TORVO-297124 format. One record per residue: z, x, y of N, C-alpha, C in turn; residue in one letter. Coordinates in steps of 0.001 Angstrom, whole numbers, padded with zeros to 6 digits, always signed. Layout:
residues N
ZXYZXYZXYA...
//
This chain:
residues 437
-013207-046867+028273-012913-045707+029349-013541-044989+029542M-014501-044970+030792-015418-043784+031178-015149-042321+031560S-016014-041532+031173-015654-039741+031220-015554-039731+032745G-015933-040749+033857-015615-040478+035415-014407-040803+035846D-013557-041980+034637-011860-042107+035224-010951-041193+034891S-011505-039839+034688-010530-039140+033752-010516-038087+034979L-011462-038137+035786-011490-036984+037071-010404-037082+038127T-009537-038035+038094-008635-038650+039002-007189-037828+038220N-006413-037318+038570-005267-036242+038248-004573-037338+037712S-004307-038465+038289-002948-039331+037604-003701-040321+036503T-005015-040769+036594-005531-041284+035313-005455-040072+034165D-005882-038899+034362-005778-037901+033547-004234-038028+032517R-003208-037933+033099-002144-038279+032849-002176-039203+032061R-002146-039992+032338-002000-041573+031960-003130-041497+030463T-004171-040760+030486-004650-040871+029239-003921-039774+028151F-003367-038707+028834-002849-037958+027908-001617-038356+027004L-000883-039452+027696+000573-039778+027550-000040-040824+026614E-001180-041216+026572-001569-042840+026013-001862-042141+024377A-002583-041199+024958-003191-040219+023311-001373-039425+023018A-000905-039464+023038+000796-038857+022695+000567-037568+022979G-000217-037141+023873-000456-035288+024265+000199-034713+025499L+000806-036192+026038+001500-035664+026945+002698-034540+027414G+003226-034211+026066+004466-032766+025588+003345-031926+025735V+002204-031908+024760+001416-030662+024561+000967-030197+025817V+000555-031239+027192-000320-030559+028090+001384-030059+028871A+002161-030412+029018+003159-029572+029661+003439-028518+029330G+003271-028095+027738+003563-026810+026919+002530-026186+027487L+001173-026406+027331+000427-025945+028489+000162-025609+029173M+000778-026087+030391+000989-026080+032022+002165-024863+031635T+003210-025118+031477+004136-024535+031526+003873-022912+030510T+003397-022921+029669+002700-021485+028993+002226-020737+029990G+001056-021097+030437+000058-020659+031206+001182-020002+032624T+001879-020677+032632+002465-020294+034383+003532-018952+033819A+003738-018949+032782+004942-017843+031895+003780-016765+031804A+002982-017161+031453+001588-016159+031106+001285-015056+032172A+001544-016110+033584+000814-015752+034335+001279-015091+035351Q+003061-014927+034907+003951-014373+035700+004306-013475+034671D+003977-013392+033374+004282-012178+032641+003064-010742+032770D+001993-011712+033331+000756-010462+033543+000979-009965+034678E+001558-010792+035746+001867-010295+037122+002927-009228+037191A+003893-009359+036557+004920-008265+036138+004701-007026+035093Q+003299-006575+034926+002839-005630+033969+002910-004563+034593R+002896-003446+034524+002785-001852+035156+001064-001979+036078V+000304-002557+034855-001284-002045+035045-001941-003934+034673H-001468-004829+035505-002143-005541+035498-003710-006172+035265P-004197-006806+033932-005542-006975+033554-005972-006220+032725G-005268-005087+032404-005898-003983+031380-005421-004478+029765I-005963-004163+029264-006164-004687+027719-004958-004380+026919E-004277-005067+026617-002738-005158+025366-003494-004464+024213K-002347-003586+023511-002357-003099+022495-001726-004133+021159D-002579-004238+020343-002158-004968+019129-000306-004952+019182I+000564-005784+019031+001915-005760+018781+002021-005043+017204P+003024-004075+017123+003501-003600+016137+005089-003886+016384V+005544-003690+014711+007092-004156+014572+007812-002636+014094D+007777-001828+015171+008611-000472+015209+010013-000171+015106F+010748+000056+014576+012365+000697+014874+012549+002211+014967K+013309+002753+015950+013596+003902+015863+013699+004160+014153P+013307+005500+014005+013749+006224+012945+014698+007539+012787N+014636+008122+013898+015176+009195+013959+014161+010557+012835G+013384+009950+012885+012255+011269+011985+011411+011684+013387A+010866+013130+013483+010180+013835+014158+009268+013756+014498D+008665+013269+013732+007316+012164+014160+007287+011121+014659L+008338+010281+014684+008403+008951+015277+007659+008236+014215G+007075+007143+014969+006016+005984+014095+005213+006226+013035S+004395+007622+013079+003800+007525+012316+004672+008500+010718L+005614+008363+011146+006556+009271+009764+006274+008183+008615Y+006418+006758+008852+006004+006074+007731+004480+005918+007156G+003429+006027+007714+002331+006358+007113+001952+007585+005989D+002527+008797+007152+002839+010220+006400+003033+009461+004885V+004642+009346+005017+005232+008911+003735+004314+008351+002442M+003828+007055+002891+003184+006351+002151+002034+007217+001886R+001395+007691+002647-000093+008958+002120+000582+009797+000951L+001727+010477+000981+002576+011404+000453+002864+010865-000693A+002747+009548-001343+003154+008838-001953+002511+009124-003625A+002940+009318-004419+002082+008950-005832+001669+010708-005957G+002152+012037-005047+001579+013244-005288+002885+013791-005807R+002622+014552-006939+004072+014841-007631+003650+016332-007884D+003028+017037-007159+003530+018392-007650+002909+018874-008991F+001515+018634-008882+000941+018693-010511+000984+019835-011077E+001258+021130-010048+001470+022211-010965+002830+022857-011043Y+003925+022210-011142+005195+022128-011154+005668+022673-012934S+006339+023063-013408+006996+023918-014683+007649+022355-014995F+008168+021335-014258+009017+020548-014920+008144+019182-015388L+006515+019287-014980+005538+018153-015613+005162+018359-016627G+004433+017985-017364+003237+017969-018531+002419+018877-018578D+002085+019313-017361+000954+020311-017224+000831+021456-018327R+002172+022323-018249+001840+023852-019026+002711+023566-020255F+002359+024122-020695+003066+024518-022581+004348+025290-022665D+003837+026374-021566+004729+027557-021810+004712+028145-020523S+005626+028992-020418+006440+029656-018760+005130+030167-018380L+004898+031083-019351+003425+031984-018831+002339+031552-018401D+001691+030515-018657+000810+029690-018525+000980+029039-016911E+002226+028542-016767+002598+028310-015717+002477+028950-014723F+003344+030390-014643+002967+031174-013580+001849+031724-013442K+000735+031742-014496-000657+032350-014151-001294+031408-013346K-001146+030182-013848-002118+029198-013209-001475+029147-011975Q-000356+028542-011996+000312+028218-010210+000046+029648-009462S+000057+030730-009660-000038+031861-009035-001431+031854-008323R-002407+031437-009036-003685+031797-009133-003757+030564-007725E-003370+029374-008075-003534+028149-007235-002665+028900-005799K-001567+028888-005858-000904+029377-004230-001717+030333-003614V-002169+031473-004516-003523+032592-003722-005025+031930-003244L-005268+030719-003699-006412+030091-003546-005896+029399-002234D-004762+028799-001994-004776+027913-001084-004110+029140+000289A-003553+030167+000058-003110+031140+001176-004580+031791+001618L-005436+031736+001144-006850+031815+001787-007089+033579+002143M-005894+034238+001593-005932+035906+001663-005652+036734+000773F-007178+037316+000412-007198+038294-000790-007617+039144-001056R-007488+040028+000072-008583+041613+000320-008395+042302-001277P-009402+043122-001205-009314+044102-002143-008316+045395-001653P-007940+045597-003107-006657+046490-003292-006665+047848-002528P-006043+048366-001946-006209+049641-000705-005081+051122-001496V-005821+051799-001119-004696+053441-001347-003771+053098-000183D-002255+052671-000297-001448+052412+000872-001686+053681+002139P-001957+054965+001662-002554+055757+002635-001422+056235+003143N-000167+056504+003298+001316+056511+004275+001222+057711+004823P+001490+057448+006190+002088+058018+006967+003493+058231+007698E+004033+059313+007233+005455+059634+007802+005165+059863+009494V+005773+058917+010612+006186+058815+012008+007380+059899+012064I+008308+059270+011916+009531+060374+011952+010360+060188+010516E+011165+060915+010525+012141+061393+009584+013835+061741+010271R+014079+061048+009744+015916+061147+010575+016849+061508+009901V+017746+062563+009456+018583+062597+008710+019971+062099+008986D+020535+060666+008738+021508+060276+009023+023130+060946+008460L+022977+061445+007597+024151+062183+006583+024332+061797+005274G+024442+060533+005249+024324+059740+003695+022924+059339+003544D+022399+058921+004074+020800+058558+004128+019574+059175+005263I+018662+059308+004262+017959+059644+005313+016431+058229+005691I+016801+058567+006851+015438+057082+007617+014166+058024+008028R+013086+057523+007277+011632+057250+007681+011583+056618+008330E+010076+056689+009328+009493+055623+010107+008106+055295+009441K+007256+055244+008764+005967+054963+008521+005128+053849+008870I+003927+054681+008319+002727+053479+008796+002011+053462+007352V+001624+052293+006608+000926+052324+005724+000128+050727+005392F-000882+051427+004246-002490+050377+004462-002038+049328+003495S-002169+047681+004230-001566+046367+002886-003259+046140+002770T-004387+046195+003442-005702+045711+003030-006671+046998+004048S-007926+046970+003980-008565+047768+004549-008684+047684+005910P-007651+046530+006899-008213+046145+008065-006829+046165+008538D-005918+046418+007669-004036+046525+008389-003570+047685+007823L-002898+048213+009229-001626+049145+008859-000618+048351+009190R+000633+048901+008531+002101+048044+008867+002698+049474+008858V+003982+048898+009883+004667+049802+010297+005819+049518+009453P+006829+050387+009057+008197+050101+008389+009121+051243+008330A+010252+050782+008180+011319+051722+007823+011496+052300+006162Y+011849+053228+005578+012200+053533+004507+013452+054434+004848V+014638+053733+004129+015850+053891+004117+016254+054528+002671Q+016373+055918+002729+016875+056336+000937+018036+057374+001131I+019003+056724-000147+020503+057496-000190+019981+059210-000491P+020905+060090+000138+020850+061513-000292+021862+061229-001702K+021490+062508-002278+021553+062632-003290+020907+062138-004770G+020095+061849-004395+019494+060833-005621+019770+061724-006966L+020018+061401-008426+019366+061880-009375+018520+061673-010388K+017893+060765-009798+016797+060437-010490+015994+059289-010146G+014904+058654-010398+014489+057401-009671+015602+056543-009356P+015577+055907-008345+016457+054434-007802+016112+053078-007802A+017230+052501-007829+016682+050884-007744+016154+050913-006305P+015228+049821-006234+014709+049173-004819+014989+048077-004260A+015168+047873-002856+014787+046554-002530+013966+046390-001283I+013343+045608-001101+012148+045240+000381+013366+044038+000683I+013747+044760+002096+014221+043866+002668+013725+042941+003736D+013834+041586+003353+012841+041017+004209+013406+040527+006078L+012422+040718+006472+013469+040182+008144+013357+038896+008221H+014458+038317+009289+013905+037306+009419+013381+037079+011246S+013226+035639+011386+012715+034945+012975+013836+035218+013763H+014404+033609+013994+015376+034155+014644+014957+033860+015904G+013629+033514+016246+013021+033230+017619+013017+034631+018343G+013221+035343+017739+013421+037383+018535+011823+037665+017848W+010600+036974+018285+008999+037990+017704+009333+039677+017947I+009588+039897+019029+009439+040725+019547+010005+042269+018351P+010822+041677+017619+011470+042472+017009+011513+041968+015459F+011253+043158+014608+011085+042698+012848+011975+043463+012008G+011712+044641+011691+012372+045523+010266+013559+046094+011316K+013669+045621+012655+015151+046545+013502+016398+045496+012996E+015727+044253+012710+017002+043228+012447+017572+043459+011159K+017030+044542+010244+017896+044465+009176+018089+046076+008866V+017645+047365+010118+017953+048186+010180+018848+048559+010908T+019779+049594+010649+021153+049896+011968+020388+051085+012549D+020124+051351+013571+019822+052056+014258+020606+052965+014834L+021736+052538+014699+022983+053342+015677+022748+052966+017463G+022808+054233+017912+022572+053852+019500+021450+053564+019768E+020582+054112+018929+018861+053602+019829+018993+051934+019039R+019556+050989+019190+019391+049865+018821+019422+049292+019921N+018269+048513+020386+017922+047406+021271+019156+047065+021388H+019621+046346+022674+020924+045541+022901+020458+043766+022249P+019519+043939+022218+019256+042469+021799+019277+042502+020379A+018727+043363+020032+018932+043872+017873+020733+043957+017956M+021711+044196+018942+022847+044637+018617+023403+042849+018350A+022775+042199+019294+023545+040967+019280+023043+040364+018635A+021901+040456+017778+021244+039649+016970+022164+039877+015460Y+022094+040860+015140+023239+041709+014096+024187+040414+014036H+024704+040718+014912+026175+040162+015045+025844+038061+015123A+024781+038019+015318+024631+036613+015274+024234+035839+013851R+023357+036480+013145+022578+036504+012126+023148+037063+010762V+023705+038430+011063+023888+039183+009769+025417+039716+009978Y+026468+039003+010593+027775+039021+010832+028020+040645+010802D+027405+041388+011875+027330+042480+012178+027467+043511+011612G+026175+043397+010162+026018+044349+009279+024572+044014+009132R+023444+045091+009107+022448+045182+009134+022245+045197+007820A+021635+044633+006423+021519+044032+005604+020808+045568+005025T+019758+045756+005514+018757+047125+004829+019638+048637+004631G+020288+048639+006023+021085+050185+005964+022338+049671+004863T+022936+049014+004652+023926+048796+004166+023593+048785+002559A+022663+048293+002288+021725+048715+000507+021747+049868+000465L+021237+050709+001188+020563+051780+001535+021818+052788+001117A+022958+052282+002334+024350+053369+001582+024962+052703+000229R+024635+051866-000381+025512+051684-001603+024366+052391-003096R+023187+052603-002487+022690+053023-003514+021157+052726-003803G+020815+051762-002778+019195+051380-002879+018319+052266-001974Y+016986+052513-002829+015952+052795-001437+015365+051205-001104V+015793+051268+000230+015251+050420+000753+013913+050147+002370V+013071+049287+001875+011864+049060+002859+011746+048227+003544I+011832+048483+004634+011668+046804+005452+010542+046957+006398S+009509+046169+006567+007924+046395+007141+008137+045436+008287I+007111+045485+009406+006694+044304+010345+006292+043489+009818D+006919+042303+009450+005794+041220+009503+004890+040757+010290A+003380+040151+009935+002345+040203+010955+003069+039319+011989F+002464+039479+013019+003098+039119+014466+004540+039224+014647F+005135+040463+014171+006531+040467+014483+006728+042063+015064F+007621+042296+015998+007754+043941+016070+006462+044729+016420G+006121+045398+015785+005119+046305+016403+003970+045577+016432E+003793+044713+015532+002693+044010+015116+002295+042675+016028R+003297+042447+016758+003607+041264+018306+002021+041552+018486R+002271+040290+019337+000778+040213+020146+001515+040439+021998T+000674+041064+022903+001037+040992+024008-000147+040279+025000I+000155+039662+026334-001331+038924+026499-001252+040548+027885L-002228+040362+028755-002811+041250+029539-002095+041706+030404D-001823+040442+031132-000804+040510+032401+000359+040952+032052A+000985+040567+030597+002662+041438+030554+002470+042813+030088D+001083+043548+029651+000743+044420+029273+001023+045483+030515L+000262+044897+031529-000176+045411+032334+001387+045669+033322E+002261+044575+033131+003101+044576+033877+004347+045442+033363K+004744+044874+032147+005869+045304+031185+005662+046544+029931H+004303+046703+030170+003854+047944+028834+004408+047216+027692G+003781+048149+026065+004311+047341+025069+005429+048233+024585F+005748+049546+025137+006920+050036+024729+008366+049485+024484D+009036+048960+023290+010175+048254+023285+011494+048838+024032R+011521+049999+023715+012442+051177+024430+012493+050930+025546S+011429+050460+026394+011781+050177+028184+012197+049018+028585E+012247+047970+027544+012291+046700+027672+013638+046455+028151Y+013907+045963+029235+015423+045411+029901+015908+044306+028840S+016795+043519+028806+017399+042197+028149+016578+041453+028766M+016225+041311+030426+015739+040214+030979+014144+040369+030607E+013530+041404+030640+012405+041800+029902+011904+041087+028617V+012745+041470+027670+012871+041343+026532+012792+039729+026051A+013765+039020+026731+013854+037579+026308+012145+037321+027081E+011855+037557+028291+010700+037023+028624+009524+037373+027651I+009271+038608+026915+008469+038669+025564+008803+037931+024593M+010138+037292+024120+010365+036627+023658+009352+035322+023596R+009986+034812+024499+009363+033582+024799+007564+033597+024833G+006904+034704+025385+005806+034900+025330+005208+034345+023732Q+005678+035472+023239+005341+035438+021657+005720+033863+020469C+006736+033413+021347+006765+032265+020618+005839+031339+021121R+005708+031404+022483+004473+030295+022789+003199+030352+021947E+002690+031383+021581+001716+031874+020722+001433+031941+019285K+002685+031453+018805+002123+030969+017727+001470+029968+016987E+001482+028778+017684+000118+027945+017704-000864+028864+017700A-001271+029438+018715-002539+030083+019049-002660+031177+017706T-001731+031739+017119-002130+032439+016102-002441+031476+015117L-001524+030380+014417-002603+029767+013376-003844+029018+013832V-003988+028873+014979-005289+028011+015010-006288+029454+014962K-006352+030312+015516-007241+031829+015335-007478+032017+013959A-006398+031821+013220-006678+032759+011750-006967+031442+011067L-006797+029977+011622-007612+029121+010270-009272+029003+010793L-009566+029469+012057-010936+029627+012358-011794+030660+011925Y-010455+031620+011347-010986+032692+010919-011235+032802+009457A-010656+031509+008616-010895+030905+007458-009585+031953+006748G-008607+032061+007340-007392+032841+006498-006039+031599+007298L-005177+032264+006613-003598+031833+007042-002687+033060+007065T-001336+032476+007558-000239+033824+008744-000009+033689+006819W+000559+032454+006498+001384+032980+005252+000138+033780+004245Q-000935+033810+004161-001438+034506+002860-001423+036116+003287G-001327+036240+004881-001041+037949+005303-000006+038159+004793I+001101+037119+005692+002476+037727+004906+002884+037958+003728L+002321+037033+002795+002634+037231+001303+001748+038836+000639V+000710+038554+001688-000072+039667+001226+000564+041451+001144N+000988+041109+002538+001479+042288+003145+002478+042933+002048D+003466+041931+001698+004929+041956+001210+004725+042489-000315D+003645+041677-000861+003092+042291-002240+002756+043519-002528M+001927+044616-001084+001270+045923-001198+002526+046611-000593R+003557+045994-000606+004418+046960-000228+005285+047304-001605T+005415+046424-002170+005306+046641-003606+004570+047721-004188V+003582+047879-003781+002631+048797-004374+002312+050028-003792D+003552+050240-002088+003738+051578-001974+004914+052068-002380Y+005948+051104-002861+007174+051651-003668+006827+052281-004232L+005658+051723-005331+005449+052743-006661+005308+054034-006372L+004411+054700-005479+003966+055685-005229+005226+056633-004583T+006572+056152-004565+007859+056859-004007+008310+057438-005356R+008529+058794-005477+009407+059242-006827+010579+058917-006608P+011153+058265-005339+012695+057929-005545+012918+056554-005969E+011773+055991-006521+011544+054440-006717+012035+054081-008566V+012073+053784-009032+012024+053286-010261+011413+051999-010243D+009873+052102-010647+009228+050773-010482+009513+049836-011746P+010786+050005-012275+011228+048815-013030+012245+048046-012113K+012872+048660-011141+014178+047632-010771+014014+047650-009319R+012751+046624-009044+012443+046624-007510+013292+044923-007450I+013739+044947-006242+014181+043412-005779+014237+043349-004395G+013894+041711-004055+013747+041471-002700+015173+040550-002259C+015014+040555-000894+016233+039835-000031+015696+039635+001434N+016375+038353+001368+016172+038347+003354+016513+036496+002909G+017110+036285+004434+017560+035145+004995+016519+034675+006370I+016623+033305+006118+015499+032453+007120+013849+033126+006861S+013236+033320+007787+012125+033619+007544+012037+034828+006450L+013048+035827+006237+012928+036552+005060+013587+035324+003956G+013956+034743+003807+014428+034094+002341+013291+033309+002259G+012177+032931+003132+010759+032137+003015+009986+033637+002419Y+009746+034356+003101+009222+035242+002058+009569+035833+000947R+010784+036022+000340+011854+036580-000264+011174+035554-001583S+011375+034523-001224+011014+033070-002707+009592+033504-002712F+008872+033582-001968+007052+033621-002106+007021+034902-002641L+007427+036187-002423+007494+037388-003124+007935+037136-004554L+009302+036885-004746+009714+036366-005853+009005+035649-006586A+007992+034831-005924+007329+033954-007319+005844+034015-007144G+005339+034600-006855+004065+035328-006983+003589+036939-007465M+004925+037724-007035+004763+039073-008052+005453+039627-009060D+005194+039601-010232+005667+040039-011319+006597+041025-011268E+005690+041965-010715+006739+043517-010398+008488+042865-009694R+008918+042016-009361+010033+042132-009026+011390+041832-009923I+012046+042079-010123+012827+042367-011088+013898+041727-010978A+014639+041079-009540+015614+040545-009226+015435+039869-007582A+015791+039129-007066+015177+038665-006207+016625+037508-005293A+016927+037753-004480+018064+036804-003507+017309+035800-002496N+017487+034640-002269+016782+034220-001534+018058+033385-000547V+017941+033393+000883+018848+033132+001870+018432+032240+003047V+019262+031086+003209+018824+030386+003979+017833+029376+003902G+016981+029644+002879+015428+029297+003060+015265+028309+001251F+015599+027164+001561+015283+026706+000211+015653+025286+000397M+014150+024546+000132+014828+023059+000042+013693+022382-000362S+013493+020958-001018+012392+020461-001272+011634+020161+000132T+010332+020087-000103+009311+019971+001387+008992+018830+001215A+009280+017676+001194+009068+016353+001261+010379+015762+002080R+011238+015995+001274+012963+016012+002660+012894+016096+003967S+012060+017081+004195+012053+017980+005256+011093+017058+006367M+010317+016511+005927+009384+015808+006497+009815+015106+007987I+010887+014238+007422+011723+013190+008216+012355+014029+009546H+013294+014923+009392+013663+015041+010450+014148+016854+010656A+012991+017915+009616+013186+019103+009642+011869+019791+009711H+011123+019241+010350+009966+019976+011045+009941+020926+012444L+010497+020224+013627+010497+020748+014692+011625+022202+014911D+012069+021999+013882+013377+023200+013724+012956+024482+012940T+011401+024392+012609+010715+025652+011904+009503+026121+012423H+009222+027382+012343+008059+028215+012757+007077+028009+011819S+005553+027818+012421+004492+027932+012443+004151+028519+010773W+005056+029774+010722+005064+030602+009641+004938+029944+008451S+006194+028615+008365+006495+027962+007189+005798+026985+006712H+004442+026823+007215+003933+025563+006821+002328+025903+006416F+002655+026502+004862+001268+026698+004437+000582+025631+004443P-001317+025350+004298-002090+024225+003951-002171+024312+002579P-001917+023139+002363-002732+022686+000727-001273+023009-000273T-000378+024234-000413+000155+024916-001411+001093+023843-001648V+001854+022738-001116+002352+021556-001557+001814+020386-001896H+000737+020376-001827-000260+019445-002813+000527+019938-003991R+000362+020997-004549+000060+021385-006120+001710+021778-006435Y+002824+022610-005561+003822+022823-005973+004736+022896-004638L+005850+022484-005006+007185+022156-004151+007760+023526-003668D+008606+023632-002634+009313+025169-002844+009796+025724-003736M+010951+024627-004552+011527+025207-005527+010516+025710-006947P+009217+024688-006939+008486+025321-008089+008137+026568-007793D+007715+027262-006453+006766+028380-005957+008380+029648-006741V+009438+029139-006039+010265+030669-006632+010529+030723-008112V+010564+029130-008352+010537+028948-009972+009657+029870-010864S+008688+030605-010142+007568+031407-011004+008491+032967-010951M+009815+033289-010714+010451+034228-010718+010997+034174-012537M+010976+033167-012933+011542+032949-014087+011086+034092-015038A+011611+034647-016013+012735+034149-016680+013839+035564-015903P+013063+035939-014908+014038+036996-014314+015095+036764-013641K+015911+037121-012773+017451+037127-012327+016910+036402-010875P+017853+035189-010505+017384+034782-009223+019006+034149-008593L+019233+034490-007118+019713+034282-006466+019330+033303-005264L+019997+031945-005178+019390+031723-004095+020380+030889-003486V+021042+031915-001900+022194+030996-001281+022113+030737+000113Q+022443+029113-000048+022075+028137+000729+023606+028228+001843Q+023806+027707+003196+024593+027355+003983+025213+025461+004236C+025873+025072+003724+026182+023499+003867+025656+022990+004922T+026164+023765+006277+025942+023326+007333+024586+023977+008112Y+023860+023985+007356+022570+025022+008063+021702+023708+008823D+021480+023569+009538+020586+022737+010528+019394+022325+010498G+018932+023659+010033+016838+023854+009571+016912+022789+008766L+017786+022392+007781+017118+022058+006561+017948+020750+005727F+017793+019356+005393+018856+018635+005117+019064+018729+003743P+020603+018872+003960+021133+019105+002844+021128+018450+001226L+020474+017093+001201+020127+016910+000132+018875+017298-000461S+018166+017439+000576+016858+018561-000095+017402+020000-000469G+018404+020824+000236+018869+021840-000183+019413+021940-001738M+020204+020529-001882+020920+020558-002955+019512+019957-004340K+018649+019657-004010+017920+019053-004932+016693+020034-005406E+016460+020777-004237+015798+022289-004451+016747+023252-005530A+017862+023572-005442+018013+024175-006263+018742+023863-007839V+018963+022330-007941+018771+021442-009235+017256+021472-009874H+016307+021590-008718+015290+021620-009375+015071+023045-010440K+015305+023915-009703+015250+025333-009953+016277+025774-010745I+017212+025351-011235+017873+025215-012233+017583+024803-013668A+016951+023608-013474+016161+023001-014608+014702+023321-015173S+014243+024532-014191+013176+025136-014670+013602+026393-015511V+014849+026856-014921+015555+028225-015600+016257+027814-017374Y+016542+026486-016843+016681+026006-018514+016057+025804-018942E+014712+024764-018807+013891+024757-019637+012694+025706-020358K+012976+027081-019485+012364+028339-019899+013686+028874-020892A+014687+028585-021266+015851+028594-022050+016577+030142-021382G+016315+029934-020186+017267+031548-019294+017915+030750-018256V+018839+029563-018320+019673+029117-017564+020696+029709-016790K+020901+031007-017539+021963+031752-017211+021841+033042-016250D+020518+032847-015924+020020+033967-015084+019469+033141-013542R+019978+032009-013497+019836+031701-011897+021345+030645-011636F+021567+031468-010203+022782+030858-009520+022332+030373-008139S+022504+029507-007582+022484+028218-006633+023864+027821-005819G+024410+029036-004624+025370+028815-004357+025401+028401-002826R+026521+027795-002384+026624+027273-001234+027840+027493-000677F+027985+027778+000970+028947+028281+001712+028992+027556+002772Y+030132+027425+003478+030651+026370+004368+030185+027334+005514D+029006+027707+006190+028450+028060+007348+027288+027595+007741N+026753+027844+008899+025926+027420+009461+024658+028368+008907K+023825+028566+009920+022448+029604+009503+022780+030963+009478H+023771+031531+008795+024012+033006+008782+024097+033464+007353F+024243+034815+007583+024165+035593+006499+025593+036837+006360F+026427+036030+006345+028041+036408+006376+028094+037495+005435S+029179+038208+005655+029509+039490+004729+029934+039282+003372Q+030583+038016+003360+030955+037535+002162+030008+036672+001153Q+028702+036668+001479+027481+036400+001499+026462+037597+000884M+027090+038574+001865+026145+039376+001566+026514+040595+000160Q+028073+040456+000267+028793+041250-000764+028368+040427-002145N+028337+039256-001744+027936+038802-003665+026459+039097-003755E+025422+039027-002828+024320+039397-002995+024043+040678-003815A+025272+041647-003169+025271+042897-003612+025425+042978-004895F+026059+042720-005414+027120+042507-006358+025540+041964-007287A+025346+041165-006635+024450+040429-008071+023558+041566-008333F+022811+042367-006915+021340+043523-007348+022471+044282-008368F+023491+044473-007880+024177+046003-008907+024246+045489-010614D+024086+044084-010626+024509+043925-011956+022976+043943-012576A+021923+043750-012131+020495+043305-012032+019781+044774-012382H+020037+045100-011642+019229+046402-010859+019804+048044-011470L+020921+048197-010761+021617+049308-011462+022089+049149-012886K+021739+048449-013579+021762+048691-014923+020490+047997-015638N+020207+048130-016928+019002+047829-017776+018616+046405-016949K+017083+046443-016543+016564+045326-016134+016565+044267-017098V+016763+042673-017390+016825+041627-018093+015175+041338-018021Q+014418+041214-018933+012961+041025-019353+012641+039376-020015T
//
């Protein structure tokens, strides 16, 4: 049979059938037609197709890349944890791990004199409230409220009450300070929503503690304001209606990522500034004659809880600490608890070496209370429970398991008065009596 005889379609079909390829030819014809139909139905016919992937919905904040991140994280075992085999003693763990955290936070300014200035002093009958500013680095002055019980008969215990985030960046220290008739309406509502109607700093002062609450960097009187908003609304929050306060709240939240970008380009981290400011607040307290330097504690919920666990872990001068509504293992949060959090909670590289419970465990052997909310949507319950177990394991390994307490409450993200009462009793036990060392 010559090649010319195959040019006729009938002869070609006969040839294919004789060769046993008729079925294949039919499939080829059908497949080609189907492919042509499929191509015609595409949104962009002729555009190069992606490589097929086998991806099923996983509920992760990161979507399809969640698996890649978890595979990359596998085998990273928090090598500076006291629960590993790196350290022979608690002191060695604390010394080396604190250095590792400070290196990761990238902000270690030289020591400075606080050089405080009293802006206002108000007699509230049972307590004195001062508004002050003081230095935490050569370049930063920090506003704060100091609340001092009247009638002290000697140096008293002190609490650094660390304010929360709650989306209300235009306010900071006011979240834990009851200014009475001078409360902004936004803060009156905030006290009810987050603190069960009782500003913890003022409550602790009325219980006999000297209390200081600063504005964290980017909050309150340290917030950012854009040019157009400064011209239109001004900087004085006492002039803000609720409508304007809400506008400024939104503007600040949108600028969190911008802050982080700017600091990283400057070779800094937000968390580094937060930790340094809170540690330098201890420095300031030590200058107050009303304060017993061996009886200083820290307390806070949410961002305040985050700051509390960092301060407790990083500063040996903290004698007792309470962490509320912020404690979980880091890895458990990667699945579906990233978008629930502020940029302030993501320190670069720290969690390569230490988990969150590892950091606060540097508080050992001193008393530590962690209060968790079972229905807190900001954290996975499994991660919260695992974190409490890890802290308990560190305290047990250190031989002081009775000095740690991890408690769960049937609340959402909330510092109820029941929780506050238990926290205050904890501080009374460890700061109003002889401090355990």
